[in-house]
C-alpha positions in Angstrom: 14.5 82.3 317.1 17.2 81.3 319.6 20.2 79.3 318.5 23.1 78.1 320.5 26.7 77.0 320.2 27.5 74.6 323.1 31.1 73.4 322.9 32.7 71.1 325.4 36.0 72.4 326.9 37.7 69.0 326.6 39.9 70.3 323.9 40.5 73.3 321.7 38.0 74.6 319.3 38.4 73.3 315.8 37.0 73.9 312.3 34.0 71.6 312.8 33.1 73.4 316.0 33.5 76.8 314.3 31.4 75.7 311.3 28.4 74.8 313.6 28.9 78.1 315.5 28.9 80.0 312.2 25.7 78.5 310.9 23.9 79.1 314.3 25.2 82.6 314.4 24.2 83.5 310.8 20.7 81.9 311.1 20.0 83.9 314.3 21.1 87.1 312.6 19.1 86.5 309.5 16.0 86.0 311.6 16.7 88.8 314.1 17.0 86.2 316.8 19.4 85.5 319.7 22.7 83.5 319.5 23.8 81.9 322.8 27.1 80.5 323.9 26.8 77.7 326.5 29.8 75.8 327.9 29.1 72.1 328.3 31.6 71.1 330.9 30.0 68.0 332.4 32.9 65.7 331.5 35.1 67.0 334.4 37.7 64.3 334.0 38.7 65.5 330.5 38.6 69.3 330.9 41.5 71.2 329.3 42.5 74.0 331.6 42.6 77.0 329.2 40.1 75.8 326.5 37.2 78.0 327.7 39.3 81.1 327.3 40.4 79.8 323.9 36.7 79.4 322.9 36.0 83.1 323.8 39.2 84.2 321.9 38.5 82.3 318.7 34.9 83.4 318.5 36.0 87.0 319.1 38.8 86.7 316.5 36.5 85.5 313.7 33.8 88.0 314.5 31.1 85.7 315.9 29.4 87.7 318.6 27.1 85.9 320.9 24.2 87.7 322.6 24.2 85.6 325.8 27.0 83.6 327.4 29.2 83.0 330.4 31.3 86.1 330.1 28.5 88.4 328.9 25.6 87.2 331.0 21.9 87.1 330.0 18.5 86.2 331.3 19.1 82.4 331.4 22.4 82.5 333.3 24.4 80.6 334.3 25.7 79.5 330.9 28.2 76.9 332.2 26.7 73.5 332.8 28.7 72.7 336.0 27.1 75.8 337.5 23.7 74.4 336.7 24.3 71.0 338.4 21.3 71.2 340.8 18.9 71.6 337.9 19.5 68.3 336.2 18.9 65.9 339.1 15.4 67.1 339.7 14.4 66.3 336.1 16.1 62.9 336.2 14.2 62.1 339.4 10.9 63.1 337.7 11.7 60.4 335.1 12.3 57.9 338.0 8.9 58.8 339.4 7.1 58.2 336.1 9.0 54.9 335.4 11.0 56.4 332.6 14.2 56.3 334.6 15.7 54.3 337.4 18.6 54.1 339.9 21.5 51.8 338.8 23.9 50.6 341.5 26.1 48.4 339.2 29.9 49.0 339.7 32.5 49.3 337.0 33.6 45.7 337.4 30.2 44.4 336.6 29.6 46.8 333.7 33.0 46.0 332.1 31.8 42.5 331.4 28.7 43.7 329.4 28.4 44.7 325.8 25.1 46.5 326.5 23.6 47.2 329.9 21.3 44.4 330.9 18.9 46.4 333.1 20.1 44.5 336.2 18.9 47.3 338.5 15.6 48.1 336.7 13.7 45.5 338.7 14.8 46.7 342.1 11.9 47.4 344.5 11.5 50.6 346.4 12.8 49.0 349.7 16.0 47.8 348.0 16.6 51.2 346.4 16.0 53.0 349.7 18.4 50.7 351.5 21.1 51.3 348.9 20.6 55.0 349.1 20.7 55.0 352.9 23.9 53.0 352.8 25.4 55.7 350.5 26.0 53.2 347.7 27.2 54.9 344.6 24.6 55.1 341.8 23.7 56.5 338.4 20.3 57.3 337.1 19.5 55.7 333.7 16.8 56.4 331.2 14.5 53.5 330.6 14.2 53.0 326.8 10.8 51.6 325.9 10.1 49.1 323.1 9.1 50.4 319.7 10.4 53.2 317.6 11.2 56.9 318.1 10.5 59.4 315.3 11.4 63.1 315.0 11.5 65.6 312.3 14.8 67.2 311.3 14.5 70.4 309.3 17.2 69.3 306.9 16.8 65.5 306.6 13.0 65.3 307.3 11.4 62.5 309.3 13.9 60.3 311.0 13.0 57.0 312.8 15.2 55.1 315.1 14.5 51.5 316.4 14.6 51.7 320.2 16.4 48.4 320.3 19.4 50.2 318.9 19.5 52.4 322.1 21.0 51.4 325.4 19.5 52.6 328.8 21.6 55.7 328.8 23.1 57.2 331.9 21.5 60.6 332.7 23.2 61.4 336.0 26.7 60.1 336.7 27.9 58.8 340.1 29.6 62.2 340.8 26.2 63.9 340.5 27.0 65.5 337.1 24.7 65.0 334.2 25.8 63.3 331.0 25.7 65.2 327.7 22.4 63.4 326.7 20.7 64.7 329.8 22.1 68.2 330.3 21.9 69.6 326.8 18.2 68.6 326.3 17.3 70.2 329.7 19.3 73.3 329.0 17.9 73.8 325.5 14.4 73.6 327.0 15.1 75.9 330.0 16.9 78.4 327.7 14.1 78.4 325.1 16.4 77.3 322.3 14.3 77.0 319.2 16.9 75.6 316.7 19.8 73.3 317.2 22.4 73.2 314.4 25.2 70.7 314.6 27.0 68.0 312.5 24.9 65.1 311.3 26.9 62.7 313.5 
């Protein structure tokens, strides 16, 4: 068993964070597993300067000892997402190759007028995409959400089904090359062999 606590350093650790960390820690200890600390700092615009040090300090103060993490190392290092930036793009591009993702060149002005993204760039042909890339036009990579439903099994709530129409074509890679949360944490959980994710029901 490998569990993880993956806070974002966009603010100081709070009781909700600590509760999730405690559950992951206790479960890993009960099962003689591994508890991992990973810093999810992909939202570079909202970083709080000393919040990472505060995360280390609070976990140490309350006695939650992680087996792997940025300041203790481990076989899956680095444990800070900004240091793993090159990993994410290759996976997003694989989705583009299979038709499950696409380049989007829409600027903020156009997007501000939309309630939900209208897939304006989904139909671009390969020549148009190449021309935009060659012109260094800013872009994001979006996930293509298919029709139908998505079902998964949660170990607490059981089988959960979501209508895909409730989901937007989410951004996976932002214009600055950084992944979004939705992209990075799934890839890292896979690459780090995380077996159980424990977090709030939101």
